[in-house]
C-alpha positions in Angstrom: 0.0 0.0 0.0 1.1 3.6 -0.7 -0.8 6.3 1.2 -0.3 9.8 -0.2 -1.6 13.0 1.4 -1.7 16.5 -0.1 -2.6 19.7 1.7 -2.2 23.5 1.2 -1.0 24.5 4.7 -1.6 28.3 4.2 1.7 29.1 5.8 3.5 26.3 7.5 4.8 28.3 10.4 1.3 29.4 11.3 -0.1 25.8 10.7 2.6 24.4 13.0 1.2 26.5 15.9 -2.4 25.5 15.2 -2.1 21.7 15.1 -0.1 20.6 12.0 2.7 19.1 14.1 0.3 17.0 16.0 -1.5 15.9 12.8 1.9 15.0 11.2 2.8 12.8 14.2 -0.5 10.9 13.7 -0.6 10.5 10.0 -0.2 7.2 8.3 0.8 8.7 5.0 3.9 7.4 3.2 4.3 10.6 1.2 3.1 14.1 2.0 2.8 17.0 -0.5 2.5 20.5 1.0 1.7 23.7 -0.8 1.8 27.4 0.2 4.6 26.7 2.8 5.6 30.4 2.6 8.9 30.0 4.4 12.6 29.2 3.9 13.6 25.9 5.5 15.7 27.7 8.1 12.6 29.6 9.3 10.6 26.4 10.0 10.5 24.7 13.4 12.2 21.4 13.2 9.0 19.5 14.1 7.3 20.8 11.0 10.1 21.4 8.6 12.5 18.5 9.4 10.5 16.0 11.3 12.2 12.7 12.5 11.5 9.8 10.2 10.9 11.8 7.1 13.0 12.7 4.1 12.1 16.3 3.2 12.7 18.5 0.2 11.6 22.2 0.3 11.2 24.3 -2.7 10.7 27.9 -1.5 9.8 30.8 -3.8 12.4 33.4 -4.6 9.8 36.0 -3.6 10.0 35.8 0.2 6.9 34.8 2.1 5.0 33.6 -1.0 4.0 30.2 -2.4 6.5 27.4 -1.6 6.0 23.6 -2.0 7.5 20.7 -0.1 7.5 16.9 -0.4 7.9 14.6 2.6 8.7 10.9 2.1 9.2 8.0 4.6 11.9 6.6 2.4 14.7 8.5 0.6 13.7 9.4 -3.0 15.9 8.1 -5.8 16.0 11.6 -7.3 14.4 15.0 -6.7 13.7 17.8 -9.2 12.6 21.4 -8.4 10.6 23.1 -11.2 9.7 21.8 -14.6 12.2 23.5 -16.9 10.4 26.9 -17.0 12.6 30.0 -16.8 9.7 32.0 -15.5 8.4 29.5 -12.9 11.2 27.3 -11.7 12.1 29.7 -8.8 8.5 30.5 -8.0 8.0 27.7 -5.3 5.2 26.0 -7.2 6.5 22.5 -8.2 8.8 19.8 -6.9 8.9 16.1 -7.9 10.6 13.0 -6.5 11.2 9.6 -7.9 10.1 6.7 -5.6 10.0 3.0 -6.5 7.8 2.7 -9.6 6.2 6.2 -9.3 7.1 9.9 -9.6 5.2 12.0 -7.1 5.0 15.8 -7.4 3.7 18.6 -5.2 2.0 21.4 -7.2 0.8 24.9 -6.3 -0.9 26.3 -9.4 -1.3 30.1 -9.3 -4.7 31.2 -8.0 -5.2 34.1 -10.4 -7.6 37.0 -10.3 -9.7 38.1 -13.3 -8.6 41.2 -15.1 -5.2 41.3 -13.4 -1.6 40.2 -14.1 -2.2 37.4 -11.7 -4.6 35.8 -14.1 -2.2 36.3 -17.0 0.5 34.6 -14.9 -1.9 31.7 -14.2 -2.6 31.2 -17.9 1.1 31.2 -18.8 1.8 28.7 -16.0 -1.0 26.4 -17.3 0.3 26.5 -20.9 3.8 25.6 -19.8 2.7 23.0 -17.3 0.5 21.0 -19.6 3.4 20.5 -21.9 5.4 19.3 -18.9 2.7 16.9 -17.9 2.6 15.3 -21.3 6.4 15.0 -21.4 6.5 13.6 -17.8 3.9 11.0 -18.6 5.7 9.9 -21.8 9.1 9.8 -20.1 7.7 7.8 -17.1 6.0 5.3 -19.4 9.4 4.6 -21.1 10.8 3.8 -17.7 7.8 1.7 -16.6 6.8 4.3 -14.0 3.5 5.9 -13.0 3.1 9.6 -12.2 1.1 11.3 -9.4 0.8 15.1 -9.3 -0.8 16.2 -6.0 -1.6 19.7 -4.9 -3.7 22.8 -5.0 -4.7 23.1 -8.7 -6.8 26.2 -8.0 -9.4 25.0 -10.5 -12.8 23.4 -9.8 -13.4 21.3 -12.8 -17.2 20.7 -12.7 -20.3 22.1 -10.9 -20.0 19.2 -8.5 -16.7 20.5 -7.4 -17.9 23.7 -5.7 -21.0 24.5 -3.7 -21.9 27.9 -5.3 -20.9 27.2 -8.9 -23.5 29.5 -10.4 -22.1 32.5 -8.6 -18.5 31.7 -9.6 -18.7 31.3 -13.4 -16.9 34.6 -13.9 -14.4 34.2 -11.1 -10.9 32.7 -11.3 -11.0 29.1 -10.3 -14.1 28.3 -12.2 -13.7 30.2 -15.5 -14.7 28.3 -18.7 -11.2 28.5 -20.1 -9.6 27.1 -16.8 -12.1 24.3 -16.7 -11.4 23.5 -20.4 -7.7 23.4 -19.6 -8.2 20.9 -16.8 -10.4 18.8 -19.2 -7.4 18.7 -21.6 -5.2 17.4 -18.7 -7.8 14.7 -18.1 -8.4 13.8 -21.7 -6.8 10.4 -22.6 -5.8 11.6 -26.0 -4.1 14.7 -24.7 -2.9 15.0 -21.1 -3.7 11.4 -20.4 -4.2 11.8 -16.6 -7.0 10.8 -14.2 -8.6 12.8 -11.4 -8.3 10.1 -8.8 -10.7 11.2 -6.1 -13.4 12.0 -8.7 -12.9 8.6 -10.2 -13.4 7.0 -6.8 -16.5 9.2 -6.1 -18.4 9.7 -9.4 -21.5 11.8 -9.2 -20.8 13.0 -5.7 -20.9 16.7 -4.8 -17.5 17.4 -3.4 -15.8 16.2 -1.3 -14.7 19.7 -0.8 -11.1 20.5 0.4 -11.1 24.3 0.7 -13.5 26.6 2.6 -13.2 30.4 2.8 -12.5 31.8 6.3 -15.3 34.3 5.5 -18.7 33.9 7.0 -19.7 30.3 7.9 -18.4 28.6 4.8 -16.9 25.7 6.7 -19.9 25.2 9.0 -22.2 25.2 5.9 -19.8 23.0 3.9 -19.8 25.8 1.2 -16.5 24.7 -0.2 -14.4 24.0 -3.3 -12.7 20.8 -4.5 -9.5 22.2 -5.8 -6.9 20.0 -4.1 -6.4 17.1 -6.4 -4.6 13.8 -6.9 -4.0 13.6 -10.7 -2.3 10.5 -11.9 -1.5 8.3 -14.8 -4.3 5.7 -15.5 -2.3 2.7 -14.2 -1.9 4.2 -10.8 -5.4 5.6 -10.7 -6.7 2.1 -11.2 -4.9 1.0 -8.0 -6.5 3.7 -5.8 -8.7 1.9 -3.3 -9.8 4.8 -1.0 -9.8 8.6 -1.3 -11.0 11.0 1.3 -10.7 14.5 2.7 -9.5 14.8 6.3 -12.0 17.5 7.3 -11.6 18.9 10.8 -14.4 18.1 13.2 -15.0 21.8 14.0 -14.0 25.2 12.6 -11.8 25.8 15.7 -9.7 22.7 15.0 -8.6 23.7 11.6 -4.9 24.5 11.0 -5.4 25.7 7.4 -8.3 26.9 5.2 -7.6 23.7 3.2 -8.0 20.1 4.5 -5.7 17.2 3.7 -6.7 15.0 0.8 -5.6 11.4 1.2 -5.6 8.5 -1.3 -4.5 4.9 -0.6 -3.0 3.1 -3.6 -2.8 -0.7 -3.6 0.4 -1.3 -5.4 
């Protein structure tokens, strides 16, 4: 069995003070993908940034206090790569991948965007470059007899079942028609060739949501978005036996505005 968990921690230093360290001590995950770490490794408490029993790679952003992805593994990876060959994005703290036996696992933090701003233009440029990488990664892995798993905050809800208030968000970044069409390309067998693992395990289900705004009573009302995804090659997706969101019992027990998304693969 291979258990993989992905979570946007919304600042690891803050999350460490709110319960992340205790959650990490209890998790049964073999691999952990973090996004929005927002810290240099030396700024992190050891219990969160270099915990005993884990091999950890941090990929902070060149812009201090922004983005940042990390990958934790119970066993030492055979190889680690930061970025995906993009001059613009390789120092932006948005992608790191590691080779483990039979599978390449990656942690992704896709830009969030904002309609009508440079942030949305940046998101579009990232998506264009990243789709090309995904195709190349899948083809290269297939030649080596490996599977691929890209976990992270994709910042796109694919279908109406992936967010509670979809009608009110059709003109907002994260649910724009062009963003959804791009994710469809990622998940089309003839193009991207990947599978949305949790959706494949839960067809037709609303959610399960993984992000809730801190505004209002979004969490209490389960008015969320499913934007934290496990996206894998079909061979690995076919071995997924369980996928779930580790939703906190109460609003007060949350240590991020996202919840961990965990999938168990029977290898």
